[in-house]
C-alpha positions in Angstrom: -25.2 -26.1 -23.4 -25.0 -22.3 -23.7 -21.6 -20.7 -24.2 -19.8 -17.4 -24.0 -19.6 -15.3 -27.2 -16.4 -13.2 -27.5 -16.2 -10.1 -29.6 -12.5 -9.3 -30.2 -12.8 -6.8 -33.1 -14.2 -3.4 -33.3 -17.6 -2.8 -34.9 -21.3 -2.5 -34.0 -23.6 -4.8 -32.0 -27.2 -4.4 -33.2 -30.6 -6.1 -33.2 -32.1 -7.0 -36.5 -35.6 -8.6 -36.4 -35.3 -11.2 -33.7 -31.5 -11.8 -33.9 -28.4 -10.0 -32.8 -25.7 -9.1 -35.4 -22.2 -8.0 -35.1 -21.1 -5.9 -38.0 -17.9 -4.3 -39.1 -15.9 -3.7 -42.3 -15.4 -7.4 -42.8 -19.2 -8.0 -42.9 -22.1 -9.1 -40.7 -22.3 -12.1 -38.4 -25.4 -13.4 -36.6 -25.2 -14.2 -32.9 -27.4 -17.2 -32.0 -29.0 -15.8 -28.9 -30.5 -19.1 -27.8 -27.0 -20.5 -27.4 -25.4 -17.6 -25.8 -24.7 -17.4 -22.0 -22.8 -14.1 -22.0 -21.3 -11.7 -24.5 -17.7 -10.6 -23.7 -16.6 -7.4 -25.5 -12.9 -6.7 -26.0 -13.1 -4.6 -29.1 -14.3 -1.0 -29.6 -18.0 -1.8 -30.1 -21.0 0.5 -30.6 -24.3 -0.7 -29.1 -27.7 1.0 -28.9 -30.6 0.6 -26.5 -32.5 -1.6 -29.0 -29.7 -4.2 -28.8 -29.4 -3.8 -25.0 -33.2 -4.4 -24.6 -32.9 -7.5 -26.7 -30.0 -8.8 -24.6 -32.1 -8.2 -21.5 -35.2 -9.9 -23.0 -33.0 -13.0 -23.6 -31.3 -12.8 -20.2 -27.8 -12.3 -21.7 -25.2 -10.4 -19.8 -22.6 -8.2 -21.7 -19.2 -7.9 -20.0 -17.0 -5.0 -21.1 -13.2 -5.1 -21.1 -10.9 -2.2 -21.5 -8.1 -1.6 -24.0 -5.7 -3.8 -22.0 -8.2 -6.7 -21.9 -9.2 -6.3 -18.2 -12.7 -6.2 -16.8 -14.5 -2.8 -16.8 -18.1 -3.6 -16.1 -21.2 -5.5 -16.9 -24.6 -4.9 -18.5 -26.7 -6.9 -16.0 -30.2 -7.7 -17.2 -33.1 -7.5 -14.8 -32.9 -10.5 -12.5 -35.1 -13.4 -13.7 -35.1 -15.3 -10.4 -36.0 -13.3 -7.4 -36.4 -14.5 -3.8 -36.9 -11.9 -1.0 -36.5 -14.7 1.5 -33.1 -15.8 0.2 -31.8 -12.2 0.1 -32.8 -11.8 3.7 -30.9 -15.0 4.6 -27.9 -13.9 2.6 -27.9 -10.6 4.6 -28.3 -12.4 7.9 -25.3 -14.6 7.2 -23.2 -11.6 6.4 -24.2 -9.5 9.4 -23.7 -12.4 11.9 -19.9 -12.6 12.3 -20.0 -16.3 13.2 -22.1 -17.3 10.2 -20.0 -15.1 7.9 -16.7 -16.4 9.1 -17.9 -20.0 8.6 -18.6 -19.4 4.9 -15.4 -17.4 4.5 -13.4 -20.2 6.1 -15.0 -22.8 3.9 -14.3 -20.9 0.8 -10.6 -20.4 1.6 -10.2 -23.9 3.1 -11.4 -25.3 -0.3 -9.4 -22.8 -2.4 -6.2 -23.7 -0.5 -6.9 -27.4 -0.9 -7.2 -26.9 -4.7 -4.0 -24.9 -4.6 -2.2 -27.7 -2.9 -3.6 -30.2 -5.5 -2.1 -28.0 -8.3 1.3 -28.0 -6.6 1.2 -31.7 -5.9 0.7 -32.3 -9.7 4.2 -31.0 -10.2 5.9 -31.9 -6.9 8.4 -34.3 -8.5 10.0 -31.3 -10.3 11.7 -29.9 -7.2 12.0 -30.8 -3.5 11.1 -27.2 -2.7 7.5 -27.8 -3.8 7.1 -30.4 -1.1 8.3 -27.9 1.5 5.8 -25.3 0.1 3.0 -27.9 0.3 3.8 -28.6 4.0 3.8 -24.9 4.8 0.4 -24.3 3.1 -1.1 -27.3 4.9 -0.1 -25.8 8.3 -1.6 -22.5 7.3 -4.8 -24.2 6.2 -5.2 -25.7 9.6 -5.1 -22.2 11.1 -8.2 -21.3 9.1 -10.2 -23.7 11.4 -9.5 -21.5 14.4 -9.9 -18.1 12.7 -13.0 -16.3 13.8 -12.7 -12.9 12.2 -12.4 -11.8 8.5 -9.1 -9.9 8.8 -7.4 -13.0 10.3 -8.9 -15.2 7.6 -7.8 -12.8 4.9 -4.3 -12.7 6.5 -4.0 -16.4 6.3 -5.1 -16.3 2.7 -2.5 -13.8 1.8 0.3 -16.0 3.3 -1.0 -19.0 1.4 -1.1 -17.1 -1.8 2.5 -15.9 -1.3 3.7 -19.5 -0.9 1.7 -20.5 -4.0 3.4 -17.8 -6.0 6.8 -19.1 -4.9 5.9 -22.4 -6.5 4.9 -21.0 -9.9 8.4 -20.4 -11.3 9.1 -24.1 -10.6 5.8 -25.3 -12.1 6.4 -23.4 -15.3 10.1 -24.3 -15.4 10.9 -20.6 -15.3 9.8 -20.2 -18.9 8.4 -16.8 -17.9 9.8 -14.5 -15.2 7.7 -14.4 -12.0 9.1 -12.9 -8.8 6.0 -11.4 -7.2 2.3 -10.8 -7.9 1.8 -7.4 -9.4 -1.8 -6.4 -10.2 -2.2 -2.7 -11.0 -0.8 -2.8 -13.6 0.6 -6.2 -14.4 4.3 -5.7 -15.1 5.2 -9.0 -16.9 3.6 -11.8 -19.0 3.0 -14.0 -16.0 1.2 -11.3 -14.0 -0.7 -10.3 -17.2 -1.9 -13.9 -17.6 -3.1 -14.2 -14.0 -4.9 -10.8 -14.1 -6.5 -11.6 -17.5 -7.6 -15.1 -16.4 -9.0 -13.9 -13.0 -11.1 -11.2 -14.8 -12.6 -13.8 -17.1 -13.2 -16.2 -14.2 -15.1 -13.4 -12.4 -17.5 -12.9 -15.3 -18.1 -16.6 -15.6 -19.0 -16.9 -11.9 -21.2 -13.8 -12.2 -23.0 -15.4 -15.1 -23.7 -18.5 -13.0 -24.9 -16.4 -10.0 -27.4 -14.6 -12.4 -28.9 -18.0 -13.1 -29.7 -18.6 -9.4 -31.7 -16.6 -6.8 -28.6 -15.4 -5.1 -27.8 -11.7 -4.9 -24.3 -11.1 -6.3 -23.6 -8.1 -4.1 -23.8 -9.9 -0.7 -20.6 -11.7 0.0 -18.7 -13.3 2.9 -15.0 -13.5 2.3 -14.7 -10.2 0.4 -16.2 -7.1 1.9 -19.5 -6.1 0.1 -19.0 -2.7 -1.5 -20.3 -0.4 -4.1 -19.8 -1.0 -7.9 -18.8 -4.6 -7.6 -20.4 -8.1 -7.5 -18.4 -9.3 -4.5 -20.1 -12.7 -4.2 -18.5 -13.5 -7.6 -15.1 -12.7 -6.1 -15.8 -15.1 -3.3 -16.8 -18.1 -5.4 -14.1 -17.4 -7.9 -11.4 -18.1 -5.2 -12.4 -21.8 -5.2 -12.3 -22.2 -9.0 -9.3 -20.0 -10.0 -6.8 -22.8 -9.1 -8.9 -25.4 -10.9 -9.6 -23.5 -14.1 -7.5 -20.4 -14.5 -4.2 -21.6 -13.1 -4.4 -24.9 -14.9 -5.1 -23.2 -18.2 -2.1 -20.9 -17.6 0.2 -23.7 -16.7 -0.8 -25.7 -19.8 -0.4 -22.7 -22.1 3.1 -22.0 -20.8 4.4 -25.6 -20.3 3.2 -26.8 -23.7 4.6 -23.7 -25.5 1.2 -22.6 -26.7 1.7 -19.0 -25.5 4.9 -17.1 -25.9 6.5 -13.8 -25.2 5.4 -12.6 -28.6 1.8 -12.9 -27.4 2.2 -9.9 -25.1 2.6 -6.2 -25.5 4.5 -3.9 -23.1 3.9 -0.2 -22.5 6.1 1.4 -19.9 5.5 -0.8 -16.8 2.2 -2.2 -18.2 2.2 -5.7 -19.8 -0.9 -7.2 -21.4 -1.9 -9.9 -23.9 -2.2 -8.9 -27.5 -5.2 -10.1 -29.6 -3.5 -13.4 -30.5 -2.6 -14.0 -26.9 -6.1 -13.4 -25.8 -7.5 -15.7 -28.4 -5.1 -18.5 -27.3 -6.1 -18.0 -23.6 -9.9 -17.8 -24.3 -9.8 -20.8 -26.6 -8.2 -23.0 -23.9 -10.4 -21.4 -21.2 -13.6 -22.4 -23.0 -12.2 -25.9 -23.6 -11.7 -26.2 -19.9 -15.1 -24.9 -19.0 -16.9 -27.3 -21.3 -14.8 -30.4 -20.5 -16.3 -32.8 -18.1 -15.4 -34.9 -15.1 -17.3 -37.7 -13.4 -19.1 -36.3 -10.3 -18.8 -38.8 -7.5 -22.0 -37.7 -5.6 -24.2 -37.2 -8.7 -22.6 -40.3 -10.5 -22.7 -38.6 -13.9 -20.5 -36.4 -16.1 -20.6 -32.7 -15.4 -18.7 -29.8 -17.0 -16.5 -27.4 -15.1 -19.0 -24.7 -15.7 -21.7 -26.9 -14.1 -19.4 -27.4 -11.0 -19.7 -23.6 -10.4 -23.5 -23.7 -10.6 -23.6 -26.7 -8.2 -21.4 -24.7 -5.8 -23.9 -21.9 -5.7 -26.7 -24.3 -5.1 -24.8 -25.7 -2.1 -24.4 -22.2 -0.7 -28.2 -21.6 -1.2 -29.0 -24.8 0.8 -26.7 -23.6 3.6 -28.3 -20.1 3.7 -31.8 -21.6 4.0 -30.4 -24.1 6.6 -31.2 -27.1 4.5 -27.7 -28.5 4.4 -24.3 -27.3 5.8 -22.0 -25.7 3.2 -18.7 -27.4 2.3 -16.6 -25.8 -0.4 -15.7 -27.8 -3.5 -12.4 -29.7 -3.4 -10.8 -31.5 -6.3 -10.8 -35.2 -6.1 -8.9 -36.0 -9.3 
């Protein structure tokens, strides 16, 4: 199975013969392009058109992250799977309010189910978690009768707020977390969530690239310029399953500590060691497997994302009704 390749140091990415190399003062290292899904660049890296052309020829995306480790943009190769018919169906399901709301509701109904599963895993810690679960379950039912995007997004915001109230209990208050602050993250917990969500976004985008779906046509999030909003949609389902569980493990098992973060004024972000710890655990999660009930075989978490996209395609071409992924373990 192909994997992500992370460049954490500064240097140069270049093509030499039919191979990619990363070079810096420490030496030169070959990148096995046949095994690479995406390249994620966190360091200050020089790259020329020869290397970019080679990435494109091998259908490899390059995701760029800024000084603080947050997503800046993507080198997106020419799409290898094109379907005019599917793009038209995607657009139709966005323009038609009823069809769009159905998909948006399913995404959030599944995402909130997965959120509840996370909280239930820790509910013996504090009776307050049971109360939060009950409140989220009531809000989830309201999604079934929500027929416009603002209402659906409003319910999602209320569910998220309740979820954030559960996090200090889940992590036994090892890190301070009073509220979700994004731009910029103001403490280690917010820094972890923002960093994890940005990596999740690139993972989903990479999986979309391997289908015939257009990443700019979305249903929950408003399609807009300069972003692949379908990746934001699908990421909602998998953030609780992958990102949040990675964060809880890193904190509760003492793998990540306050020393793995840097603070500048009101900005908090992971240092190099902290990023390595997160990405190591994140990759372990993506490659780990569960037994898929319907397929009756072991599949990786990464494969679950691809399967979700195939389900959406079947719904768009009216082959099968879409039902968002819900954890069963």
